[in-house]
Biopython code that builds the backbone (N, CA, C, O; Angstrom):
import numpy as np
from Bio.PDB.StructureBuilder import StructureBuilder

atoms = [
    (1, "MET", "N", (60.311, 103.834, 85.698)),
    (1, "MET", "CA", (61.253, 104.203, 85.877)),
    (1, "MET", "C", (61.564, 105.676, 85.086)),
    (1, "MET", "O", (61.748, 105.148, 83.989)),
    (2, "ASN", "N", (61.723, 106.843, 84.864)),
    (2, "ASN", "CA", (62.343, 107.333, 83.944)),
    (2, "ASN", "C", (63.852, 107.866, 83.769)),
    (2, "ASN", "O", (64.375, 108.089, 84.861)),
    (3, "SER", "N", (64.351, 108.021, 83.100)),
    (3, "SER", "CA", (65.920, 107.994, 82.637)),
    (3, "SER", "C", (66.669, 108.260, 84.022)),
    (3, "SER", "O", (67.676, 107.737, 84.498)),
    (4, "LEU", "N", (65.935, 109.123, 84.434)),
    (4, "LEU", "CA", (67.211, 109.644, 85.701)),
    (4, "LEU", "C", (67.387, 108.782, 86.746)),
    (4, "LEU", "O", (68.503, 108.474, 87.162)),
    (5, "ASP", "N", (66.034, 108.242, 87.341)),
    (5, "ASP", "CA", (65.586, 106.944, 88.340)),
    (5, "ASP", "C", (67.036, 105.543, 87.969)),
    (5, "ASP", "O", (67.833, 105.001, 88.735)),
    (6, "LEU", "N", (66.759, 105.370, 86.174)),
    (6, "LEU", "CA", (67.455, 104.524, 86.230)),
    (6, "LEU", "C", (68.873, 104.538, 86.291)),
    (6, "LEU", "O", (69.601, 103.610, 86.642)),
    (7, "LYS", "N", (69.184, 105.622, 85.934)),
    (7, "LYS", "CA", (71.343, 106.244, 85.830)),
    (7, "LYS", "C", (71.602, 106.560, 87.423)),
    (7, "LYS", "O", (72.787, 106.694, 87.729)),
    (8, "ASN", "N", (70.539, 106.705, 88.572)),
    (8, "ASN", "CA", (70.884, 106.676, 89.583)),
    (8, "ASN", "C", (71.020, 105.127, 90.641)),
    (8, "ASN", "O", (71.627, 104.846, 91.675)),
    (9, "GLN", "N", (69.950, 104.284, 89.561)),
    (9, "GLN", "CA", (69.678, 102.712, 90.075)),
    (9, "GLN", "C", (71.044, 102.521, 90.062)),
    (9, "GLN", "O", (71.864, 102.676, 90.967)),
    (10, "ILE", "N", (71.277, 101.919, 88.142)),
    (10, "ILE", "CA", (72.235, 102.519, 88.079)),
    (10, "ILE", "C", (73.722, 102.386, 89.154)),
    (10, "ILE", "O", (74.215, 101.436, 89.762)),
    (11, "ALA", "N", (74.109, 103.865, 89.013)),
    (11, "ALA", "CA", (74.926, 103.838, 90.017)),
    (11, "ALA", "C", (75.110, 103.569, 91.169)),
    (11, "ALA", "O", (76.187, 103.664, 91.757)),
    (12, "LYS", "N", (73.523, 103.009, 91.859)),
    (12, "LYS", "CA", (74.052, 102.162, 93.118)),
    (12, "LYS", "C", (74.194, 100.805, 92.907)),
    (12, "LYS", "O", (74.273, 100.187, 93.969)),
    (13, "LEU", "N", (74.289, 99.733, 91.346)),
    (13, "LEU", "CA", (74.352, 99.093, 91.741)),
    (13, "LEU", "C", (75.883, 98.657, 91.218)),
    (13, "LEU", "O", (76.452, 97.572, 91.343)),
    (14, "GLU", "N", (76.368, 99.959, 90.554)),
    (14, "GLU", "CA", (77.807, 100.070, 90.378)),
    (14, "GLU", "C", (78.719, 100.219, 92.012)),
    (14, "GLU", "O", (79.764, 99.751, 92.466)),
    (15, "SER", "N", (77.798, 101.002, 92.435)),
    (15, "SER", "CA", (78.675, 101.294, 93.548)),
    (15, "SER", "C", (78.485, 99.700, 94.811)),
    (15, "SER", "O", (79.357, 99.540, 95.665)),
    (16, "LEU", "N", (77.810, 99.140, 94.759)),
    (16, "LEU", "CA", (77.565, 97.972, 95.760)),
    (16, "LEU", "C", (78.706, 96.557, 94.758)),
    (16, "LEU", "O", (79.658, 96.027, 95.330)),
    (17, "ASN", "N", (78.408, 96.281, 93.621)),
    (17, "ASN", "CA", (79.336, 95.340, 92.851)),
    (17, "ASN", "C", (80.086, 96.207, 93.682)),
    (17, "ASN", "O", (79.815, 95.960, 94.858)),
    (18, "ASP", "N", (80.824, 97.019, 93.579)),
    (18, "ASP", "CA", (82.443, 97.491, 93.999)),
    (18, "ASP", "C", (83.161, 96.835, 95.079)),
    (18, "ASP", "O", (84.281, 96.326, 95.096)),
    (19, "GLN", "N", (81.878, 97.012, 96.374)),
    (19, "GLN", "CA", (82.117, 96.955, 97.226)),
    (19, "GLN", "C", (82.008, 95.740, 97.385)),
    (19, "GLN", "O", (82.611, 95.517, 98.435)),
    (20, "LEU", "N", (81.596, 94.766, 96.981)),
    (20, "LEU", "CA", (81.783, 93.180, 97.316)),
    (20, "LEU", "C", (82.561, 92.666, 96.067)),
    (20, "LEU", "O", (82.520, 91.440, 95.963)),
    (21, "ASN", "N", (83.177, 93.238, 95.212)),
    (21, "ASN", "CA", (84.387, 93.006, 94.560)),
    (21, "ASN", "C", (85.300, 93.355, 95.694)),
    (21, "ASN", "O", (85.401, 92.396, 96.458)),
    (22, "THR", "N", (85.811, 94.115, 95.967)),
    (22, "THR", "CA", (86.893, 94.665, 97.490)),
    (22, "THR", "C", (86.618, 93.820, 98.243)),
    (22, "THR", "O", (87.768, 93.654, 98.649)),
    (23, "GLU", "N", (85.614, 92.580, 99.220)),
    (23, "GLU", "CA", (85.225, 92.392, 100.049)),
    (23, "GLU", "C", (85.743, 91.168, 99.488)),
    (23, "GLU", "O", (86.832, 90.766, 99.899)),
    (24, "LEU", "N", (85.120, 90.526, 98.615)),
    (24, "LEU", "CA", (85.554, 89.082, 98.144)),
    (24, "LEU", "C", (87.413, 89.351, 98.119)),
    (24, "LEU", "O", (88.122, 88.519, 98.687)),
    (25, "SER", "N", (87.901, 90.288, 97.577)),
    (25, "SER", "CA", (89.291, 89.964, 96.892)),
    (25, "SER", "C", (90.111, 90.521, 98.340)),
    (25, "SER", "O", (91.241, 91.008, 98.297)),
    (26, "TYR", "N", (89.320, 90.348, 99.600)),
    (26, "TYR", "CA", (90.266, 90.974, 101.065)),
    (26, "TYR", "C", (89.683, 89.240, 101.661)),
    (26, "TYR", "O", (90.622, 88.766, 102.299)),
    (27, "VAL", "N", (88.866, 88.559, 101.641)),
    (27, "VAL", "CA", (88.774, 87.089, 102.114)),
    (27, "VAL", "C", (89.774, 86.095, 101.255)),
    (27, "VAL", "O", (90.323, 85.100, 101.729)),
    (28, "ASP", "N", (89.886, 86.509, 100.057)),
    (28, "ASP", "CA", (90.561, 85.835, 99.478)),
    (28, "ASP", "C", (91.772, 85.875, 99.267)),
    (28, "ASP", "O", (92.324, 85.031, 98.560)),
    (29, "LYS", "N", (92.461, 86.946, 99.888)),
    (29, "LYS", "CA", (93.769, 87.411, 100.438)),
    (29, "LYS", "C", (94.037, 86.740, 101.674)),
    (29, "LYS", "O", (95.132, 86.186, 101.771)),
    (30, "LEU", "N", (93.113, 86.677, 102.789)),
    (30, "LEU", "CA", (92.653, 86.102, 104.009)),
    (30, "LEU", "C", (93.103, 84.827, 104.224)),
    (30, "LEU", "O", (94.027, 84.509, 104.972)),
    (31, "LEU", "N", (92.370, 84.042, 103.491)),
    (31, "LEU", "CA", (92.245, 82.760, 103.055)),
    (31, "LEU", "C", (93.850, 82.269, 102.451)),
    (31, "LEU", "O", (94.361, 81.259, 102.936)),
    (32, "LYS", "N", (94.427, 82.893, 101.598)),
    (32, "LYS", "CA", (95.448, 82.462, 101.059)),
    (32, "LYS", "C", (96.777, 82.324, 102.190)),
    (32, "LYS", "O", (97.625, 81.447, 102.358)),
    (33, "GLN", "N", (96.419, 84.051, 103.074)),
    (33, "GLN", "CA", (97.327, 83.309, 103.991)),
    (33, "GLN", "C", (97.503, 83.091, 105.043)),
    (33, "GLN", "O", (98.384, 83.402, 105.845)),
    (34, "LEU", "N", (96.112, 82.185, 105.106)),
    (34, "LEU", "CA", (96.054, 81.134, 106.014)),
    (34, "LEU", "C", (95.940, 79.766, 105.398)),
    (34, "LEU", "O", (95.283, 78.852, 105.896)),
    (35, "GLY", "N", (96.744, 79.679, 104.086)),
    (35, "GLY", "CA", (97.559, 78.747, 103.757)),
    (35, "GLY", "C", (96.394, 78.185, 102.829)),
    (35, "GLY", "O", (96.517, 76.961, 102.853)),
    (36, "PHE", "N", (95.338, 78.532, 102.036)),
    (36, "PHE", "CA", (94.285, 77.460, 101.013)),
    (36, "PHE", "C", (95.460, 78.681, 99.987)),
    (36, "PHE", "O", (95.750, 79.873, 100.094)),
    (37, "ASP", "N", (95.884, 77.441, 98.937)),
    (37, "ASP", "CA", (96.662, 78.098, 97.803)),
    (37, "ASP", "C", (96.271, 79.258, 96.923)),
    (37, "ASP", "O", (96.862, 80.283, 96.582)),
    (38, "GLU", "N", (95.044, 78.742, 96.660)),
    (38, "GLU", "CA", (93.376, 79.331, 95.373)),
    (38, "GLU", "C", (92.576, 79.881, 96.914)),
    (38, "GLU", "O", (91.350, 79.877, 96.805)),
    (39, "GLY", "N", (92.953, 80.213, 97.913)),
    (39, "GLY", "CA", (91.710, 80.974, 98.182)),
    (39, "GLY", "C", (89.958, 80.647, 98.366)),
    (39, "GLY", "O", (89.497, 79.720, 99.033)),
    (40, "LEU", "N", (89.600, 81.104, 98.019)),
    (40, "LEU", "CA", (88.058, 81.233, 97.485)),
    (40, "LEU", "C", (87.987, 80.161, 97.272)),
    (40, "LEU", "O", (87.192, 79.460, 97.898)),
    (41, "ILE", "N", (89.043, 79.503, 96.018)),
    (41, "ILE", "CA", (88.788, 78.182, 95.421)),
    (41, "ILE", "C", (88.856, 77.043, 95.998)),
    (41, "ILE", "O", (88.030, 76.130, 96.024)),
    (42, "SER", "N", (89.759, 77.121, 96.409)),
    (42, "SER", "CA", (90.429, 76.197, 97.660)),
    (42, "SER", "C", (89.574, 76.141, 98.808)),
    (42, "SER", "O", (89.704, 75.104, 99.459)),
    (43, "LEU", "N", (88.634, 77.066, 99.293)),
    (43, "LEU", "CA", (88.092, 77.102, 100.638)),
    (43, "LEU", "C", (86.689, 76.169, 100.101)),
    (43, "LEU", "O", (86.212, 75.235, 100.745)),
    (44, "LYS", "N", (86.105, 76.736, 98.597)),
    (44, "LYS", "CA", (84.804, 76.061, 97.990)),
    (44, "LYS", "C", (84.852, 74.447, 97.668)),
    (44, "LYS", "O", (83.971, 73.620, 97.903)),
    (45, "THR", "N", (85.930, 74.277, 97.159)),
    (45, "THR", "CA", (87.088, 72.873, 96.948)),
    (45, "THR", "C", (86.654, 71.782, 98.541)),
    (45, "THR", "O", (86.048, 70.722, 98.698)),
    (46, "ALA", "N", (87.388, 72.807, 99.511)),
    (46, "ALA", "CA", (87.685, 71.640, 100.654)),
    (46, "ALA", "C", (85.861, 71.949, 101.232)),
    (46, "ALA", "O", (85.267, 70.871, 101.263)),
    (47, "ALA", "N", (85.459, 72.480, 101.422)),
    (47, "ALA", "CA", (84.115, 72.371, 101.828)),
    (47, "ALA", "C", (82.983, 71.498, 101.094)),
    (47, "ALA", "O", (81.894, 71.035, 101.435)),
    (48, "LEU", "N", (83.670, 71.494, 100.058)),
    (48, "LEU", "CA", (82.358, 70.312, 99.166)),
    (48, "LEU", "C", (83.214, 69.207, 99.616)),
    (48, "LEU", "O", (82.711, 68.694, 100.616)),
    (49, "GLU", "N", (84.224, 68.685, 99.295)),
    (49, "GLU", "CA", (85.068, 67.467, 100.270)),
    (49, "GLU", "C", (83.852, 67.211, 101.750)),
    (49, "GLU", "O", (83.058, 66.405, 102.234)),
    (50, "VAL", "N", (84.390, 68.406, 101.914)),
    (50, "VAL", "CA", (83.609, 67.301, 103.946)),
    (50, "VAL", "C", (82.361, 67.476, 103.429)),
    (50, "VAL", "O", (81.910, 66.354, 103.197)),
    (51, "LEU", "N", (81.429, 68.486, 103.077)),
    (51, "LEU", "CA", (80.330, 67.775, 102.722)),
    (51, "LEU", "C", (79.587, 66.382, 101.787)),
    (51, "LEU", "O", (78.408, 66.028, 101.796)),
    (52, "GLU", "N", (80.558, 65.890, 101.150)),
    (52, "GLU", "CA", (80.450, 64.800, 100.186)),
    (52, "GLU", "C", (81.076, 64.080, 101.593)),
    (52, "GLU", "O", (80.219, 63.960, 102.469)),
    (53, "ASN", "N", (81.753, 63.831, 101.775)),
    (53, "ASN", "CA", (82.492, 62.731, 102.839)),
    (53, "ASN", "C", (81.385, 62.948, 104.082)),
    (53, "ASN", "O", (81.182, 63.956, 104.759)),
    (54, "PRO", "N", (80.740, 61.615, 104.129)),
    (54, "PRO", "CA", (79.981, 61.413, 105.576)),
    (54, "PRO", "C", (80.514, 60.573, 106.241)),
    (54, "PRO", "O", (79.931, 59.621, 106.761)),
    (55, "GLN", "N", (81.781, 60.835, 106.313)),
    (55, "GLN", "CA", (82.083, 59.862, 107.694)),
    (55, "GLN", "C", (83.280, 60.998, 108.016)),
    (55, "GLN", "O", (84.393, 60.736, 108.472)),
    (56, "SER", "N", (82.765, 62.326, 107.663)),
    (56, "SER", "CA", (84.032, 63.048, 108.313)),
    (56, "SER", "C", (82.685, 64.049, 109.272)),
    (56, "SER", "O", (81.526, 64.442, 109.139)),
    (57, "ASP", "N", (84.083, 64.076, 110.462)),
    (57, "ASP", "CA", (83.486, 64.418, 111.602)),
    (57, "ASP", "C", (82.869, 66.279, 111.348)),
    (57, "ASP", "O", (81.821, 66.653, 111.874)),
    (58, "VAL", "N", (83.428, 66.885, 110.792)),
    (58, "VAL", "CA", (83.064, 68.076, 110.676)),
    (58, "VAL", "C", (81.743, 68.036, 109.521)),
    (58, "VAL", "O", (81.065, 69.031, 109.264)),
    (59, "ALA", "N", (81.613, 67.169, 109.122)),
    (59, "ALA", "CA", (80.375, 67.535, 107.668)),
    (59, "ALA", "C", (79.044, 67.268, 109.014)),
    (59, "ALA", "O", (78.029, 67.964, 108.987)),
    (60, "THR", "N", (79.254, 66.182, 110.121)),
    (60, "THR", "CA", (77.937, 66.242, 110.985)),
    (60, "THR", "C", (78.003, 66.663, 111.883)),
    (60, "THR", "O", (77.191, 66.258, 112.714)),
    (61, "TYR", "N", (79.096, 67.848, 112.353)),
    (61, "TYR", "CA", (79.580, 68.887, 112.968)),
    (61, "TYR", "C", (77.830, 70.046, 113.227)),
    (61, "TYR", "O", (78.008, 71.128, 113.786)),
    (62, "ASN", "N", (76.848, 69.803, 112.936)),
    (62, "ASN", "CA", (75.849, 71.194, 112.242)),
    (62, "ASN", "C", (75.014, 70.902, 114.240)),
    (62, "ASN", "O", (74.086, 71.611, 114.630)),
]
sb = StructureBuilder()
sb.init_structure("model")
sb.init_model(0)
sb.init_chain("A")
sb.init_seg("    ")
for serial, (resi, resn, name, xyz) in enumerate(atoms, 1):
    if name == "N":
        sb.init_residue(resn, " ", resi, " ")
    sb.init_atom(name, np.array(xyz, "f"), 0.0, 1.0, " ", f" {name:<3s}", serial, name[0])
structure = sb.get_structure()
């Protein structure tokens, strides 16, 4: 790859990174509106608790 190719690749990756950060921020905001006080952090914690609790109906709902 030459210098121009690398610069183009960096620009694409920066754009993708911006899009993903925007989407994560939006999902985090939605989760907070739904009652997850810390957004994604709260959702991840809740999901792990469900998966770690074998008696949970949700964990066996696959």
